[in-house]
C-alpha positions in Angstrom: -2.6 -14.7 5.9 0.4 -12.6 6.5 0.8 -10.9 9.9 0.7 -7.1 10.4 4.4 -6.5 10.0 4.4 -8.5 6.9 1.5 -6.4 5.5 3.3 -3.2 6.2 6.4 -4.7 4.5 4.4 -5.8 1.4 2.9 -2.2 1.2 6.3 -0.6 1.4 7.6 -2.9 -1.4 4.6 -2.2 -3.7 4.8 1.6 -3.0 8.6 1.7 -3.8 8.2 2.1 -7.6 6.8 5.7 -6.8 10.3 6.8 -6.2 10.9 6.7 -10.0 8.0 9.2 -10.6 8.1 11.6 -7.7 10.0 14.8 -8.2 11.5 15.3 -4.7 13.1 12.9 -2.2 11.1 14.3 0.7 7.8 14.1 -1.2 8.6 10.5 -1.8 9.0 9.9 2.0 5.7 11.6 2.4 4.0 9.4 -0.2 5.4 6.2 1.1 5.0 7.2 4.8 1.3 8.1 4.3 0.5 5.2 2.1 2.1 2.2 3.9 -0.4 2.4 6.8 -3.2 1.5 4.4 -1.5 -1.9 4.0 -3.8 -3.0 6.8 -7.0 -1.5 5.3 -8.6 -4.8 4.0 -8.4 -6.2 7.6 -11.2 -3.7 8.5 -13.3 -6.7 8.2 -11.9 -8.0 11.6 -13.4 -4.9 13.2 -16.7 -5.0 11.2 -17.2 -8.7 12.3 -17.9 -7.4 15.8 -20.6 -5.1 14.5 -22.0 -7.2 11.6 -21.7 -11.0 12.4 -22.3 -11.9 8.8 -19.1 -10.4 7.6 -16.2 -12.9 7.2 -12.5 -12.4 7.2 -11.1 -12.6 3.6 -14.5 -11.6 2.3 -15.5 -8.5 0.3 -12.9 -6.3 1.9 -10.1 -8.5 0.5 -11.0 -7.7 -3.1 -9.7 -5.4 -5.8 -13.2 -3.9 -5.9 -13.0 -2.9 -2.2 -9.4 -1.6 -2.5 -10.7 0.6 -5.4 -13.7 1.9 -3.7 -11.8 2.6 -0.5 -9.2 4.4 -2.4 -11.8 6.4 -4.3 -13.2 7.5 -0.9 -10.3 7.8 1.4 -7.6 8.6 -1.2 -8.7 12.1 -2.1 -9.1 12.8 1.7 -5.5 11.7 2.2 -4.3 13.8 -0.6 -6.2 16.8 0.6 -4.8 16.5 4.1 -1.3 16.1 2.7 -1.7 19.2 0.5 -3.2 21.3 3.2 -0.7 20.4 5.8 2.5 20.0 3.8 1.7 21.6 0.3 4.4 23.8 -1.0 7.1 22.5 1.3 9.9 20.2 0.6 7.7 17.4 2.1 5.0 17.8 -0.6 6.2 19.6 -3.7 4.2 21.9 -5.9 3.8 19.2 -8.5 2.5 16.8 -5.8 0.2 19.5 -4.5 -1.4 19.8 -8.0 -1.9 16.0 -8.1 -2.7 15.6 -4.4 -6.1 13.8 -4.9 -4.5 11.4 -7.4 -1.5 10.8 -5.1 -3.8 10.1 -2.2 -5.9 7.5 -4.4 -2.6 5.8 -5.6 -1.1 5.5 -2.1 -4.3 3.9 -0.7 -5.0 1.7 -3.6 -1.6 0.3 -4.0 -1.2 -0.5 -0.3 -4.7 -2.2 -0.2 -3.9 -4.3 -3.3 -0.6 -5.3 -1.7 -2.5 -6.5 1.3 -4.7 -8.7 -0.7 -1.7 -10.1 -2.6 0.2 -10.8 0.6 -2.9 -12.8 1.9 -2.9 -14.8 -1.4 0.6 -15.9 -0.5 -0.6 -17.7 2.7 -4.3 -18.2 2.7 -5.9 -20.7 3.4 -3.8 -22.0 6.2 -5.9 -20.7 9.2 -8.4 -18.4 7.4 -10.8 -18.4 4.4 -9.2 -18.2 1.0 -9.1 -14.9 -0.7 -11.3 -14.1 -3.8 -9.5 -11.0 -5.1 -11.6 -10.6 -8.3 -15.0 -10.9 -6.7 -17.7 -10.2 -8.1 -16.2 -10.8 -11.6 -14.5 -14.0 -10.7 -15.8 -15.8 -7.6 -13.2 -18.5 -7.2 -10.4 -18.2 -4.6 -6.9 -17.6 -5.6 -4.0 -18.4 -3.5 -0.4 -19.6 -3.7 -0.1 -20.8 -0.1 3.7 -20.7 0.2 3.8 -19.1 3.6 2.5 -20.3 7.0 0.8 -17.5 9.0 3.0 -15.8 11.6 6.2 -17.1 10.1 8.5 -14.4 11.7 11.2 -14.9 8.9 8.8 -14.2 6.1 6.9 -11.4 7.9 9.9 -9.6 9.2 11.7 -10.3 5.9 9.0 -8.6 4.0 9.3 -5.5 6.4 13.1 -5.4 6.3 13.2 -5.8 2.5 10.4 -3.0 2.1 12.4 -0.7 4.4 15.8 -1.4 2.6 14.3 -0.9 -0.8 12.7 2.4 0.2 15.9 3.7 2.0 18.0 2.7 -1.1 15.6 4.6 -3.4 15.5 7.6 -1.1 19.4 7.7 -1.2 19.2 7.3 -5.0 16.7 10.1 -5.3 18.5 12.3 -2.8 21.8 12.0 -4.8 20.1 12.5 -8.2 17.6 15.2 -7.2 14.5 13.2 -7.7 12.6 11.6 -10.6 12.5 14.7 -12.8 16.3 15.1 -12.7 16.8 11.4 -13.6 15.1 12.0 -17.0 16.7 15.3 -17.8 19.7 15.5 -20.1 22.9 17.5 -19.6 
């Protein structure tokens, strides 16, 4: 189980490829900035445990199924809010506005999946193992290469995530975004 800062870092890393597809640098910042918070979404089970004692940590909320359903519900809301609040500005381009529901889905889904993967790197040191493919495959999967709360790993993930996104932002800013990268002179 990776710590909070490590989950945010993993979400930043997994969201970074979007820079190659987003048309404007500020829209890329909006996408990554809105999405990385959902890197903690699967840990909603820690809150739900207080309400429903039968819910276990690393249970159903730590699955691809949960990330997909959550993204299908929350993603369009995120996309709609971004479009309504930033649509047509440099922070959310016209192309992003047209695809806002999809963008919201992708941001929530990728960050949620990143969380599950990060927990696979360290579970089951002090928590239940992760069963990411439940209900299709009910066996736990884990690599168990990281001890929970390892500051080097957790902060390392975060620093790498920030540096990768800053580097890609500079690249997008210098080239004009993803559409400019594919055009010919």
